[in-house]
Steps between C-alpha positions, in 0.01 A plus 500: 500500500567127471325250723831437680546872563141531626557208736820657629322834555224327700760312703689821580177672610430210736862513619465867598182432696659200669821690582285776649365242746807286570788733407740469210705246697191283542427513130609163367433308184324231706277751681416675175432169324239422766342845465492472119400133505795420277785255524834615639663395174254717306593802711868416490484517121395865529746614768785249545568612860340643810704819458379543141142462622557752779658750260205460261256568786703805602501628141122464481459677836716784367287525183184507710632776728616707204165454323289580807710768668792647309375527142164662590671740742736614226201604288391752764621859457855555625546634848278447801218331302744233379640447850146473637398252228803284575414500870130426446564210264774353719280533808212325321734220394601439863150549639345258252774241548592483131741205492721659234555811710529351846734221397793743495462586867479136599788393278728785609510381860511137393803537271689802636771280651514235228745576221400394153290584199175552695656742745674684217174535306308613809767758580483630143119514508496694825774735375303557180200601708709739710635649177148536357375679811802730487436578135133571568607740774756670273231544233311703761802728536505557124138623503562708813259307724782350707761718672828506302703415813311175566716189512304268269686193627404585858139549391508155334632352823229671707214408267617140481510496880141624526379223272702228671359601838152505346553148371613382845222668696227413252598140422673368812347712775157540336497856630176667387678837508790386278376682191414814696851511645659433161300781343595741779868412460477544123330840532776611740762389246324692223464812710872483575609488135237721335588848381 
């Protein structure tokens, strides 16, 4: 990796952490320049626009979530173990406040009503996650651990809901029972779909 590429990678990592604190909308070249102790012109040379910077931060957040949650879950045996691994890793990501995972929740509410490239990318990222959950559920049907009549898209919706509520109750409300409630909801979902 060239020195320029290494610098850009370090800048994007800082951008994700900063966006986690101030939101994607608050992520500006000026704010990032201060955090990186660089000149605005130096950062501008890497990104050319605020939107380009925001999209780079979103791409890194997506990579982080895939590396920490999705990819490891897909190595678990198909069926209920894979669903459980996905849940456990996603829950840990939210519990531990991993900027790359949590940024999607923050950005979704921030950009849901703002047309443009950021909203389009966020919508695609969230849809991709719904599709992944659905596929994980369908893989459970193929190994006869999930009932064949289960609506995998509905399961994806329900599981996503459990984790969004966990994020809200854990992060915003600081509810000490947030994880307990999330686990109970998840176990009820599993019991409902298991053969």
